[in-house]
DRENRO-598387 format. One record per atom (N, C-alpha, C, O): x, y, z; atom name; residue in three letters; chain. Coordinates in steps of 0.2 Angstrom, whole numbers, plus 5000, padded with zeros to 4 digits. Last residue first. Example, Ala and Ser with C-alpha at 12.3 -4.5 7.8 and 13.67 -1.06 7.14 Angstrom:
REM DRENRO-598387
NODE east north   up atome residu chaine
NODE 5064  4989 5035     N    SER      A
NODE 5068  4995 5036    CA    SER      A
NODE 5064  5000 5039     C    SER      A
NODE 5067  5006 5040     O    SER      A
NODE 5066  4972 5039     N    ALA      A
NODE 5062  4978 5039    CA    ALA      A
NODE 5066  4984 5039     C    ALA      A
NODE 5071  4983 5042     O    ALA      A
***
This chain:
REM DRENRO-598387
NODE east north   up atome residu chaine
NODE 5216  4880 5497     N    CYS      A
NODE 5222  4882 5492    CA    CYS      A
NODE 5224  4889 5495     C    CYS      A
NODE 5229  4892 5492     O    CYS      A
NODE 5213  4869 5510     N    SER      A
NODE 5211  4874 5506    CA    SER      A
NODE 5218  4876 5502     C    SER      A
NODE 5223  4874 5503     O    SER      A
NODE 5218  4858 5517     N    TRP      A
NODE 5211  4859 5517    CA    TRP      A
NODE 5209  4865 5513     C    TRP      A
NODE 5203  4865 5512     O    TRP      A
NODE 5231  4856 5516     N    MET      A
NODE 5227  4851 5512    CA    MET      A
NODE 5220  4853 5512     C    MET      A
NODE 5217  4850 5509     O    MET      A
NODE 5241  4871 5516     N    SER      A
NODE 5236  4867 5519    CA    SER      A
NODE 5232  4862 5514     C    SER      A
NODE 5231  4864 5508     O    SER      A
NODE 5252  4872 5502     N    GLY      A
NODE 5251  4874 5509    CA    GLY      A
NODE 5246  4869 5512     C    GLY      A
NODE 5247  4863 5511     O    GLY      A
NODE 5244  4873 5486     N    THR      A
NODE 5250  4872 5490    CA    THR      A
NODE 5248  4874 5497     C    THR      A
NODE 5243  4878 5498     O    THR      A
NODE 5235  4865 5473     N    CYS      A
NODE 5235  4869 5479    CA    CYS      A
NODE 5242  4868 5482     C    CYS      A
NODE 5245  4863 5482     O    CYS      A
NODE 5240  4869 5456     N    PRO      A
NODE 5239  4864 5461    CA    PRO      A
NODE 5238  4868 5468     C    PRO      A
NODE 5241  4874 5468     O    PRO      A
NODE 5232  4874 5442     N    THR      A
NODE 5236  4877 5447    CA    THR      A
NODE 5235  4872 5453     C    THR      A
NODE 5229  4872 5456     O    THR      A
NODE 5232  4872 5425     N    TYR      A
NODE 5231  4869 5431    CA    TYR      A
NODE 5235  4872 5436     C    TYR      A
NODE 5241  4873 5435     O    TYR      A
NODE 5225  4877 5409     N    LYS      A
NODE 5230  4876 5413    CA    LYS      A
NODE 5228  4874 5420     C    LYS      A
NODE 5222  4873 5421     O    LYS      A
NODE 5222  4877 5392     N    VAL      A
NODE 5219  4874 5398    CA    VAL      A
NODE 5225  4874 5403     C    VAL      A
NODE 5231  4871 5401     O    VAL      A
NODE 5221  4892 5381     N    SER      A
NODE 5224  4886 5383    CA    SER      A
NODE 5221  4884 5390     C    SER      A
NODE 5217  4887 5393     O    SER      A
NODE 5222  4905 5376     N    ASP      A
NODE 5218  4900 5373    CA    ASP      A
NODE 5221  4893 5375     C    ASP      A
NODE 5222  4889 5370     O    ASP      A
NODE 5227  4915 5382     N    THR      A
NODE 5232  4911 5379    CA    THR      A
NODE 5229  4905 5375     C    THR      A
NODE 5232  4901 5373     O    THR      A
NODE 5216  4921 5388     N    GLY      A
NODE 5221  4926 5385    CA    GLY      A
NODE 5226  4922 5381     C    GLY      A
NODE 5229  4925 5376     O    GLY      A
NODE 5207  4911 5393     N    TYR      A
NODE 5206  4914 5386    CA    TYR      A
NODE 5211  4919 5383     C    TYR      A
NODE 5211  4920 5377     O    TYR      A
NODE 5211  4898 5401     N    ASP      A
NODE 5214  4904 5400    CA    ASP      A
NODE 5213  4907 5393     C    ASP      A
NODE 5216  4905 5388     O    ASP      A
NODE 5201  4887 5410     N    TYR      A
NODE 5202  4889 5403    CA    TYR      A
NODE 5205  4896 5403     C    TYR      A
NODE 5202  4901 5406     O    TYR      A
NODE 5208  4877 5423     N    TYR      A
NODE 5204  4883 5421    CA    TYR      A
NODE 5206  4884 5413     C    TYR      A
NODE 5212  4882 5411     O    TYR      A
NODE 5208  4868 5438     N    ALA      A
NODE 5210  4868 5431    CA    ALA      A
NODE 5206  4874 5428     C    ALA      A
NODE 5201  4875 5431     O    ALA      A
NODE 5215  4868 5454     N    GLU      A
NODE 5210  4871 5450    CA    GLU      A
NODE 5213  4871 5442     C    GLU      A
NODE 5218  4873 5441     O    GLU      A
NODE 5217  4858 5468     N    GLY      A
NODE 5219  4863 5464    CA    GLY      A
NODE 5213  4865 5460     C    GLY      A
NODE 5208  4865 5462     O    GLY      A
NODE 5211  4849 5478     N    PHE      A
NODE 5218  4847 5475    CA    PHE      A
NODE 5221  4853 5471     C    PHE      A
NODE 5227  4854 5471     O    PHE      A
NODE 5204  4850 5494     N    LEU      A
NODE 5204  4853 5487    CA    LEU      A
NODE 5211  4852 5484     C    LEU      A
NODE 5216  4854 5487     O    LEU      A
NODE 5196  4840 5504     N    VAL      A
NODE 5203  4841 5502    CA    VAL      A
NODE 5202  4844 5495     C    VAL      A
NODE 5199  4841 5490     O    VAL      A
NODE 5184  4844 5517     N    TYR      A
NODE 5186  4843 5509    CA    TYR      A
NODE 5193  4845 5508     C    TYR      A
NODE 5195  4850 5509     O    TYR      A
NODE 5175  4834 5529     N    MET      A
NODE 5180  4840 5528    CA    MET      A
NODE 5181  4839 5520     C    MET      A
NODE 5179  4834 5517     O    MET      A
NODE 5162  4830 5539     N    THR      A
NODE 5165  4829 5533    CA    THR      A
NODE 5169  4836 5531     C    THR      A
NODE 5167  4841 5532     O    THR      A
NODE 5164  4825 5556     N    LYS      A
NODE 5162  4830 5551    CA    LYS      A
NODE 5165  4829 5544     C    LYS      A
NODE 5171  4827 5544     O    LYS      A
NODE 5170  4817 5565     N    GLY      A
NODE 5165  4814 5561    CA    GLY      A
NODE 5162  4818 5556     C    GLY      A
NODE 5158  4816 5552     O    GLY      A
NODE 5181  4822 5572     N    THR      A
NODE 5174  4823 5575    CA    THR      A
NODE 5169  4820 5571     C    THR      A
NODE 5163  4820 5573     O    THR      A
NODE 5191  4820 5562     N    ALA      A
NODE 5192  4817 5569    CA    ALA      A
NODE 5185  4817 5573     C    ALA      A
NODE 5183  4812 5576     O    ALA      A
NODE 5183  4820 5546     N    GLY      A
NODE 5188  4822 5551    CA    GLY      A
NODE 5187  4819 5557     C    GLY      A
NODE 5184  4814 5558     O    GLY      A
NODE 5183  4811 5531     N    THR      A
NODE 5179  4811 5538    CA    THR      A
NODE 5184  4814 5543     C    THR      A
NODE 5190  4812 5543     O    THR      A
NODE 5183  4820 5516     N    VAL      A
NODE 5186  4815 5521    CA    VAL      A
NODE 5183  4816 5527     C    VAL      A
NODE 5181  4822 5529     O    VAL      A
NODE 5180  4822 5498     N    PRO      A
NODE 5178  4823 5505    CA    PRO      A
NODE 5181  4817 5509     C    PRO      A
NODE 5182  4812 5507     O    PRO      A
NODE 5190  4830 5486     N    LEU      A
NODE 5189  4824 5490    CA    LEU      A
NODE 5186  4825 5497     C    LEU      A
NODE 5190  4828 5501     O    LEU      A
NODE 5189  4839 5471     N    THR      A
NODE 5188  4840 5479    CA    THR      A
NODE 5186  4832 5481     C    THR      A
NODE 5182  4829 5479     O    THR      A
NODE 5194  4850 5458     N    PRO      A
NODE 5193  4843 5461    CA    PRO      A
NODE 5193  4843 5468     C    PRO      A
NODE 5198  4845 5471     O    PRO      A
NODE 5187  4863 5450     N    SER      A
NODE 5190  4862 5456    CA    SER      A
NODE 5188  4855 5459     C    SER      A
NODE 5183  4853 5461     O    SER      A
NODE 5187  4872 5436     N    VAL      A
NODE 5185  4865 5438    CA    VAL      A
NODE 5190  4865 5444     C    VAL      A
NODE 5196  4865 5444     O    VAL      A
NODE 5181  4886 5426     N    HIS      A
NODE 5185  4884 5432    CA    HIS      A
NODE 5183  4877 5435     C    HIS      A
NODE 5177  4876 5436     O    HIS      A
NODE 5181  4896 5412     N    ILE      A
NODE 5179  4889 5415    CA    ILE      A
NODE 5183  4888 5421     C    ILE      A
NODE 5190  4888 5420     O    ILE      A
NODE 5176  4911 5404     N    THR      A
NODE 5180  4908 5410    CA    THR      A
NODE 5177  4901 5412     C    THR      A
NODE 5171  4900 5412     O    THR      A
NODE 5177  4918 5389     N    THR      A
NODE 5174  4914 5393    CA    THR      A
NODE 5179  4911 5398     C    THR      A
NODE 5184  4910 5397     O    THR      A
NODE 5178  4928 5378     N    SER      A
NODE 5182  4929 5385    CA    SER      A
NODE 5179  4925 5390     C    SER      A
NODE 5177  4927 5396     O    SER      A
NODE 5174  4926 5366     N    GLU      A
NODE 5169  4928 5371    CA    GLU      A
NODE 5172  4929 5378     C    GLU      A
NODE 5168  4930 5382     O    GLU      A
NODE 5185  4921 5359     N    ALA      A
NODE 5182  4928 5357    CA    ALA      A
NODE 5177  4931 5362     C    ALA      A
NODE 5177  4937 5363     O    ALA      A
NODE 5186  4909 5366     N    TYR      A
NODE 5192  4914 5365    CA    TYR      A
NODE 5189  4921 5364     C    TYR      A
NODE 5191  4925 5368     O    TYR      A
NODE 5174  4902 5364     N    PRO      A
NODE 5176  4904 5370    CA    PRO      A
NODE 5182  4909 5370     C    PRO      A
NODE 5182  4913 5375     O    PRO      A
NODE 5162  4904 5354     N    ASP      A
NODE 5169  4905 5353    CA    ASP      A
NODE 5172  4907 5359     C    ASP      A
NODE 5172  4913 5360     O    ASP      A
NODE 5148  4892 5349     N    ARG      A
NODE 5151  4897 5353    CA    ARG      A
NODE 5159  4898 5352     C    ARG      A
NODE 5162  4893 5349     O    ARG      A
NODE 5142  4882 5343     N    GLY      A
NODE 5143  4888 5339    CA    GLY      A
NODE 5146  4894 5343     C    GLY      A
NODE 5146  4899 5340     O    GLY      A
NODE 5141  4870 5351     N    ASP      A
NODE 5135  4875 5351    CA    ASP      A
NODE 5136  4881 5346     C    ASP      A
NODE 5132  4886 5346     O    ASP      A
NODE 5154  4866 5350     N    ALA      A
NODE 5149  4862 5346    CA    ALA      A
NODE 5142  4866 5346     C    ALA      A
NODE 5138  4865 5341     O    ALA      A
NODE 5159  4875 5359     N    ILE      A
NODE 5161  4875 5352    CA    ILE      A
NODE 5156  4871 5347     C    ILE      A
NODE 5154  4874 5342     O    ILE      A
NODE 5154  4870 5371     N    LEU      A
NODE 5153  4877 5369    CA    LEU      A
NODE 5154  4877 5361     C    LEU      A
NODE 5150  4880 5358     O    LEU      A
NODE 5159  4857 5371     N    GLU      A
NODE 5151  4858 5371    CA    GLU      A
NODE 5150  4865 5368     C    GLU      A
NODE 5145  4866 5364     O    GLU      A
NODE 5172  4859 5372     N    GLN      A
NODE 5170  4856 5366    CA    GLN      A
NODE 5162  4857 5366     C    GLN      A
NODE 5160  4858 5360     O    GLN      A
NODE 5173  4865 5385     N    LEU      A
NODE 5175  4869 5379    CA    LEU      A
NODE 5172  4866 5373     C    LEU      A
NODE 5169  4869 5368     O    LEU      A
NODE 5169  4855 5392     N    VAL      A
NODE 5165  4861 5393    CA    VAL      A
NODE 5167  4865 5386     C    VAL      A
NODE 5162  4867 5383     O    VAL      A
NODE 5180  4846 5390     N    GLU      A
NODE 5173  4844 5388    CA    GLU      A
NODE 5168  4850 5388     C    GLU      A
NODE 5164  4850 5384     O    GLU      A
NODE 5191  4853 5395     N    HIS      A
NODE 5190  4852 5388    CA    HIS      A
NODE 5183  4850 5386     C    HIS      A
NODE 5181  4852 5381     O    HIS      A
NODE 5187  4853 5409     N    VAL      A
NODE 5188  4859 5406    CA    VAL      A
NODE 5187  4858 5398     C    VAL      A
NODE 5183  4861 5395     O    VAL      A
NODE 5187  4839 5411     N    VAL      A
NODE 5181  4843 5412    CA    VAL      A
NODE 5181  4849 5409     C    VAL      A
NODE 5176  4851 5405     O    VAL      A
NODE 5201  4837 5410     N    TYR      A
NODE 5197  4834 5406    CA    TYR      A
NODE 5190  4837 5406     C    TYR      A
NODE 5187  4839 5400     O    TYR      A
NODE 5206  4844 5421     N    LYS      A
NODE 5207  4847 5414    CA    LYS      A
NODE 5203  4843 5409     C    LYS      A
NODE 5201  4847 5404     O    LYS      A
NODE 5202  4836 5431     N    ALA      A
NODE 5200  4843 5431    CA    ALA      A
NODE 5200  4846 5424     C    ALA      A
NODE 5196  4849 5421     O    ALA      A
NODE 5208  4824 5428     N    ASP      A
NODE 5201  4824 5428    CA    ASP      A
NODE 5198  4831 5427     C    ASP      A
NODE 5194  4833 5424     O    ASP      A
NODE 5222  4828 5430     N    ARG      A
NODE 5220  4825 5423    CA    ARG      A
NODE 5212  4825 5423     C    ARG      A
NODE 5209  4828 5418     O    ARG      A
NODE 5222  4832 5443     N    GLU      A
NODE 5224  4837 5438    CA    GLU      A
NODE 5221  4834 5431     C    GLU      A
NODE 5218  4838 5427     O    GLU      A
NODE 5219  4820 5450     N    ALA      A
NODE 5215  4826 5451    CA    ALA      A
NODE 5216  4831 5445     C    ALA      A
NODE 5211  4834 5442     O    ALA      A
NODE 5230  4812 5446     N    ARG      A
NODE 5223  4810 5444    CA    ARG      A
NODE 5218  4816 5444     C    ARG      A
NODE 5214  4817 5440     O    ARG      A
NODE 5240  4819 5453     N    ALA      A
NODE 5240  4818 5446    CA    ALA      A
NODE 5233  4817 5442     C    ALA      A
NODE 5231  4819 5437     O    ALA      A
NODE 5237  4818 5466     N    ASP      A
NODE 5237  4825 5463    CA    ASP      A
NODE 5237  4824 5456     C    ASP      A
NODE 5233  4828 5453     O    ASP      A
NODE 5225  4804 5468     N    ASP      A
NODE 5232  4808 5470    CA    ASP      A
NODE 5231  4814 5466     C    ASP      A
NODE 5227  4815 5462     O    ASP      A
NODE 5213  4794 5475     N    ILE      A
NODE 5215  4800 5471    CA    ILE      A
NODE 5221  4803 5473     C    ILE      A
NODE 5222  4804 5479     O    ILE      A
NODE 5203  4782 5478     N    ALA      A
NODE 5210  4783 5478    CA    ALA      A
NODE 5212  4788 5473     C    ALA      A
NODE 5214  4786 5468     O    ALA      A
NODE 5188  4785 5486     N    ALA      A
NODE 5191  4785 5480    CA    ALA      A
NODE 5199  4786 5481     C    ALA      A
NODE 5201  4790 5486     O    ALA      A
NODE 5179  4786 5497     N    ASP      A
NODE 5184  4780 5497    CA    ASP      A
NODE 5188  4780 5490     C    ASP      A
NODE 5191  4775 5489     O    ASP      A
NODE 5171  4797 5493     N    GLU      A
NODE 5176  4797 5499    CA    GLU      A
NODE 5180  4791 5499     C    GLU      A
NODE 5186  4792 5502     O    GLU      A
NODE 5171  4801 5476     N    LYS      A
NODE 5169  4797 5481    CA    LYS      A
NODE 5174  4797 5487     C    LYS      A
NODE 5180  4798 5486     O    LYS      A
NODE 5174  4819 5472     N    TYR      A
NODE 5175  4812 5471    CA    TYR      A
NODE 5172  4808 5477     C    TYR      A
NODE 5170  4811 5482     O    TYR      A
NODE 5167  4832 5464     N    TYR      A
NODE 5168  4829 5470    CA    TYR      A
NODE 5169  4821 5469     C    TYR      A
NODE 5165  4818 5465     O    TYR      A
NODE 5171  4847 5456     N    LEU      A
NODE 5170  4840 5455    CA    LEU      A
NODE 5172  4836 5462     C    LEU      A
NODE 5177  4837 5465     O    LEU      A
NODE 5163  4861 5453     N    ASP      A
NODE 5166  4858 5459    CA    ASP      A
NODE 5165  4850 5458     C    ASP      A
NODE 5159  4848 5458     O    ASP      A
NODE 5164  4872 5440     N    VAL      A
NODE 5162  4865 5442    CA    VAL      A
NODE 5166  4863 5448     C    VAL      A
NODE 5172  4864 5448     O    VAL      A
NODE 5158  4887 5432     N    SER      A
NODE 5162  4884 5438    CA    SER      A
NODE 5159  4877 5439     C    SER      A
NODE 5153  4876 5440     O    SER      A
NODE 5158  4898 5419     N    TYR      A
NODE 5157  4891 5421    CA    TYR      A
NODE 5161  4889 5426     C    TYR      A
NODE 5167  4889 5426     O    TYR      A
NODE 5153  4911 5409     N    SER      A
NODE 5157  4909 5415    CA    SER      A
NODE 5154  4902 5418     C    SER      A
NODE 5148  4902 5419     O    SER      A
NODE 5145  4917 5400     N    ASN      A
NODE 5152  4916 5398    CA    ASN      A
NODE 5157  4915 5404     C    ASN      A
NODE 5163  4916 5404     O    ASN      A
NODE 5133  4920 5411     N    PRO      A
NODE 5135  4921 5405    CA    PRO      A
NODE 5142  4921 5404     C    PRO      A
NODE 5146  4925 5407     O    PRO      A
NODE 5135  4906 5423     N    LYS      A
NODE 5133  4913 5422    CA    LYS      A
NODE 5135  4915 5414     C    LYS      A
NODE 5138  4911 5412     O    LYS      A
NODE 5133  4892 5433     N    MET      A
NODE 5134  4895 5426    CA    MET      A
NODE 5131  4902 5426     C    MET      A
NODE 5126  4903 5428     O    MET      A
NODE 5140  4879 5442     N    ALA      A
NODE 5137  4886 5442    CA    ALA      A
NODE 5138  4889 5435     C    ALA      A
NODE 5143  4888 5432     O    ALA      A
NODE 5138  4862 5446     N    ILE      A
NODE 5140  4867 5441    CA    ILE      A
NODE 5136  4873 5442     C    ILE      A
NODE 5130  4874 5443     O    ILE      A
NODE 5145  4848 5454     N    ASP      A
NODE 5140  4854 5455    CA    ASP      A
NODE 5143  4860 5450     C    ASP      A
NODE 5148  4861 5451     O    ASP      A
NODE 5146  4832 5452     N    ALA      A
NODE 5149  4838 5450    CA    ALA      A
NODE 5143  4843 5451     C    ALA      A
NODE 5138  4842 5448     O    ALA      A
NODE 5150  4817 5461     N    ARG      A
NODE 5145  4821 5458    CA    ARG      A
NODE 5149  4828 5455     C    ARG      A
NODE 5155  4829 5457     O    ARG      A
NODE 5159  4806 5462     N    ASP      A
NODE 5153  4806 5465    CA    ASP      A
NODE 5148  4811 5462     C    ASP      A
NODE 5142  4809 5460     O    ASP      A
NODE 5171  4796 5453     N    TRP      A
NODE 5168  4803 5454    CA    TRP      A
NODE 5161  4801 5457     C    TRP      A
NODE 5158  4796 5456     O    TRP      A
NODE 5176  4784 5451     N    GLY      A
NODE 5178  4787 5457    CA    GLY      A
NODE 5175  4794 5458     C    GLY      A
NODE 5176  4797 5464     O    GLY      A
NODE 5175  4784 5434     N    SER      A
NODE 5176  4780 5440    CA    SER      A
NODE 5179  4785 5445     C    SER      A
NODE 5184  4789 5444     O    SER      A
NODE 5165  4798 5427     N    GLN      A
NODE 5171  4794 5427    CA    GLN      A
NODE 5172  4790 5434     C    GLN      A
NODE 5168  4791 5439     O    GLN      A
NODE 5149  4798 5420     N    MET      A
NODE 5153  4800 5425    CA    MET      A
NODE 5160  4795 5425     C    MET      A
NODE 5159  4789 5424     O    MET      A
***
């Protein structure tokens, strides 16, 4: 795991992968770092699929990675800052990133 990462929750279905990437609460994460990390994870999943003889483009595979930072709210409850989402776009065979806009608590 990379520095600052706490855990990754992974959900898999046929041709569909979703990763919630959680940072440590005290990690110094900015938008640029979150984007780099999320794209890195998408690329790693793609490389694993290709190494297994899969063709993500031909199989219309979806891969989504959401970098998230837990923060303690005013009441002591854990809240989550979602930075955006990196994803594999099989239509263009490329990795893209969409930052969250608006509220820091959701996209």
